[in-house]
C-alpha positions, 0 to 999 in steps of 0.5 A: 510519551511518544516513542519512534521506532526507526529501522535500518532499511535491512528487513527482518529487524524485528520492528513489528515485535518492538512496536508490539512491545512499546505499543502496549502502553500507547493509545495510537500506533502510527505507521509513517512509511512503507507498504504491504511488503512488511512481514510482522508476526505478533503473538497476543494472548496465545494467538498468532497474527500475520500483518503486512500493512496494518499497524502492529498495535491493532491486535491490542485494540489500539488505534492504528494509523497509516500516515501520508508517507505510506503507500496503500494497496486497498485490497490488501488492507481490507483483506487483512482487516477481514482476516483479523476480524475472523480471528475475533478482533475489531481493528480500528485502522485509519488512513491519511487522505494523502497516502498514495495508492498502489494500483495494478500498473505499479505492480506490473512495472515493478515486476518487468523492471526487476526482470530487466535489471536481472540481466545486468545483475542490478536487481534489487530483490523487490517484492514486486508489490509496486511499492517503489513505482508508487513512491516514484509517482508520489515524487513525480506528483502524478500519483493517486492518493487515497482521498482521490478514491472518494471523488469519481471525477478526480479519480478518472481525471488522475487516471487519464493523466497517469495511465497513458504514461505508464503504458508508454513506459511499459511498452517503449522502455521494457518492450511489453506488448500491453494489448496482448499481454495478461496485464492489459487491464492494468493499463486500461483507464475504463477498466481501472475506473469501473473496478470500484471495489476499492472505491466502495470499500474505502468509502464504506470503511471510512478514511481518516483525514487527520494527517494532512502534511 
């Protein structure tokens, strides 16, 4: 039996708790959209687990899948997995190659755009984690996907295409002086490419290629 749980885009709806309840009898728990803006608290065998990206079923030993509709900050993901391991779990989480990656410039743009909107009472109350801008890049076909992290040549090519656009957006639309700001590294192709911690860890931990659509 397949069970699908869909929220109403309101937040604090108890989706994580429902997934935990229904997922107890499942083999695989799949998250099909969203990023690390979730706040799921799951209690299992008397232990409380805090989840923002890992599918809730992981605490019950289920296979967790982040599908291609998700946007993934690899650092957040692996930090969360490390925390679960420190709590005695061995989470089995797999990521679709076509899931898009949240990069530092997404988070910077998310923050400065929200600040600009606040002057006109248009702020959406974003968490500032770069989720909206990452989905914009996905829709615009200029995003970087999890699978791109596995090929250095592809990764650099895509960074060289996307980063200048993001720098121009930050400078000309929002007035950020990138060169003198604390966010300069977020718009530097060489720095982003050389910061290979995400690449190494994604390769080592394994990326699932089951979901291609």
